[in-house]
KOLMARDO-57903 format. One record per atom (N, C-alpha, C, O): residue in one letter; x, y, z. Coordinates in steps of 0.05 Angstrom, whole numbers, padded with zeros to 5 digits, always signed. Each point is the difference from the previous one (the first is absolute). Layout:
# KOLMARDO-57903
AXYZ
...
END
This chain:
# KOLMARDO-57903
L-00262+00389+00380
L+00031-00006-00025
L+00003-00030+00005
L-00004-00016-00019
A+00009+00008+00039
A+00009-00035-00008
A-00022-00022-00023
A+00003-00014-00020
D-00025+00022+00041
D-00016-00009-00027
D-00006-00001-00028
D-00014-00016-00013
A+00026+00034+00008
A+00012+00021-00035
A+00024-00023+00005
A-00001-00022-00011
D+00018+00029+00025
D+00023-00012-00010
D+00004-00025-00011
D+00009-00005-00022
R-00022-00018+00046
R-00020-00018-00006
R-00017-00016-00025
R+00000-00023-00010
Y-00017+00053+00006
Y-00007-00015-00032
Y+00015+00003-00028
Y-00008-00006-00023
E+00029+00016+00031
E+00005+00013-00021
E+00016-00017-00008
E+00002-00005-00024
S+00019-00013+00055
S+00017-00029+00002
S-00015-00016-00014
S+00011-00007-00021
V-00046-00008+00026
V-00011-00021-00019
V-00010+00012-00027
V-00011-00018-00014
I+00013+00042+00001
I+00004+00010-00013
I+00016-00008-00031
I-00003-00008-00023
A+00027+00015+00048
A+00034-00013-00017
A-00005-00030+00004
A+00008-00013-00020
R-00018-00001+00039
R+00013-00019-00010
R-00023-00011-00036
R+00002-00002-00025
L-00022-00003+00048
L-00026-00010-00028
L+00013-00002-00028
L-00003-00020-00015
D+00022+00049+00008
D+00010+00009-00029
D+00025-00010+00005
D+00013+00006-00020
I-00001-00017+00034
I+00028-00009-00007
I-00013-00039+00000
I+00016-00019-00001
E-00045+00017+00004
E-00005-00025+00019
E-00005-00013-00037
E+00008-00022-00009
K-00027+00050-00009
K-00009-00009-00019
K+00020+00000-00022
K+00000-00018-00017
A+00016+00037+00016
A+00024+00000-00025
A+00006-00013+00002
A-00004-00015-00020
M+00019+00002+00044
M+00006-00040+00012
M-00004-00014-00016
M+00017-00012-00011
A-00050+00009+00004
A-00008-00028-00006
A+00000+00018-00031
A+00014-00007-00019
K-00021+00017+00020
K+00020-00005-00044
K+00026+00003-00012
K+00007+00010-00021
L+00009-00023+00043
L+00017-00012-00007
L+00000-00024-00009
L-00015-00016+00009
P+00040+00009-00037
P-00006-00036+00007
P+00003-00014+00030
P+00007+00012+00021
E-00013-00033-00024
E+00001-00016+00025
E+00043-00010+00021
E+00011-00009+00020
Q-00008+00021-00047
Q+00023-00003+00017
Q+00015+00019-00003
Q+00018+00002+00017
E-00019+00013-00033
E+00012+00026+00016
E-00006+00013+00034
E+00015+00010+00016
R-00054-00018-00017
R+00000+00007+00021
R+00007-00016+00018
R-00006+00007+00022
E+00018-00029-00025
E+00008-00029+00031
E+00032+00016-00001
E+00007+00012+00020
I+00010-00011-00043
I+00025+00026-00001
I+00001+00018+00021
I+00018+00001+00017
V-00045+00021-00017
V+00008+00024+00017
V-00007-00001+00021
V+00010+00014+00018
S-00030-00035-00013
S-00019-00010+00032
S+00031-00013+00003
S+00015+00019-00002
L+00000-00040+00005
L+00015-00021+00010
L+00025+00031+00004
L+00005+00003+00024
H+00008+00016-00042
H+00013+00022+00007
H-00013+00014+00006
H+00009+00022-00008
L-00023-00021+00017
L-00014+00032+00018
L-00012+00003+00021
L-00003+00022+00010
T-00011-00057+00005
T-00012-00005+00002
T+00022-00017+00033
T+00005+00005+00023
A+00001-00026-00042
A+00016-00019+00013
A+00023-00005-00002
A+00010-00022-00001
E+00003+00052-00002
E+00010-00001-00005
E+00037-00013-00011
E+00022+00001+00012
L-00030-00010-00035
L+00021-00019-00004
L+00023+00009-00021
L-00003+00024+00000
T+00020-00029-00014
T+00020+00010-00016
T-00007-00008-00017
T-00022-00012+00002
F+00036+00015-00034
F-00018-00003-00026
F+00018-00034+00006
F-00016-00019+00002
G+00040+00012+00000
G+00006-00033+00006
G-00030-00007+00005
G-00019-00007-00013
E+00023+00010+00030
E-00032-00026+00024
E-00021+00009-00027
E-00011-00015-00015
I+00011+00033+00014
I-00029+00003-00017
I+00001-00010-00022
I-00022-00005-00011
A+00043+00000-00002
A+00011-00012-00023
A-00005-00031+00004
A-00013-00013-00017
D+00027-00003+00045
D+00001-00015-00001
D-00032-00016-00007
D-00002-00019-00016
I-00028+00032+00032
I-00023+00002+00008
I-00010-00002-00027
I-00004-00022-00009
V+00000+00038-00002
V-00002+00010-00039
V+00011-00019-00016
V-00011-00008-00021
G+00023+00003+00025
G+00012-00017-00037
G+00013+00033-00002
G-00018+00017+00000
L+00033-00011+00000
L+00022+00016-00025
L+00018+00010+00015
L-00002+00007+00024
S+00031-00005-00046
S+00020+00011+00007
S-00008+00020+00015
S-00025+00001+00001
V+00037+00016+00012
V+00017+00014+00010
V-00004+00028-00008
V-00013+00013+00016
P+00023+00001-00041
P-00005+00025-00016
P-00029+00002+00001
P-00012+00019+00011
S-00004-00048-00027
S-00027-00002-00011
S-00019+00007+00031
S-00022+00011-00005
T+00027-00018+00039
T-00030+00006+00010
T+00014+00041-00001
T-00014+00019+00005
Y+00039-00019-00010
Y+00003+00028+00009
Y-00011+00004-00015
Y-00024+00000+00003
R+00036+00005-00025
R-00017+00017-00029
R-00046-00011+00007
R-00012+00019+00009
R+00002-00034-00012
R-00032+00000+00007
R-00003+00014+00022
R-00021+00012-00001
Y+00044-00007+00036
Y-00007+00018-00009
Y-00005+00031+00007
Y-00021+00008+00010
R+00045+00008-00017
R-00006+00025-00011
R-00010-00003-00006
R-00017+00010+00015
S-00001-00028-00041
S-00010+00012-00020
S-00033-00002+00014
S-00019+00014-00007
A+00018-00035+00030
A-00031+00005+00020
A+00007+00022+00008
A-00008+00017-00016
I+00022-00006+00037
I+00009+00024+00002
I-00009+00019-00017
I-00022+00011+00002
K+00038-00007-00016
K-00021+00016-00017
K-00023+00008-00017
K-00006+00021-00009
T-00009-00055+00008
T-00030+00006-00003
T-00014+00012+00029
T-00016+00019+00003
L+00026-00035+00014
L-00009+00017+00027
L+00005+00028-00007
L-00020+00005-00014
R+00037+00018+00014
R+00008+00014+00001
R-00033+00014-00026
R-00022+00010+00002
D+00036-00014-00017
D-00024+00020-00024
D-00025-00017+00010
D-00001+00013+00021
E-00012-00025-00019
E-00025-00010+00016
E-00011+00016+00023
E-00024+00004+00001
L+00040+00004+00017
L-00005+00017+00019
L+00003+00026-00001
L-00016+00015+00011
N+00032-00008-00021
N-00001+00031-00016
N-00008+00008-00017
N-00002+00024-00003
G-00011-00048-00020
G-00025+00012-00004
G-00027-00004+00004
G-00017+00003-00018
G+00010-00013+00046
G-00019+00005+00018
G+00008+00025+00012
G-00021+00010+00008
L+00035+00001-00003
L+00015+00020+00013
L-00019+00032-00015
L-00017+00017+00007
L+00030-00022-00024
L-00004+00029-00025
L-00034+00007-00007
L-00005+00018-00016
END
């Protein structure tokens, strides 16, 4: 059972990486900075040169795209 869980984990990670690669570079950067580096939208906005609301909108758009892409692969 542990091998099956490990296999599913690897498949899920590959699916996420594939979906992330389809995002525009700036959206990919925003998502990575928020989820991986745990930066605030204010900190990310400074890094990417956008306003905080624009940064948040791009993040939400990217998350929606990822959800749609990943759900499409699961159906």
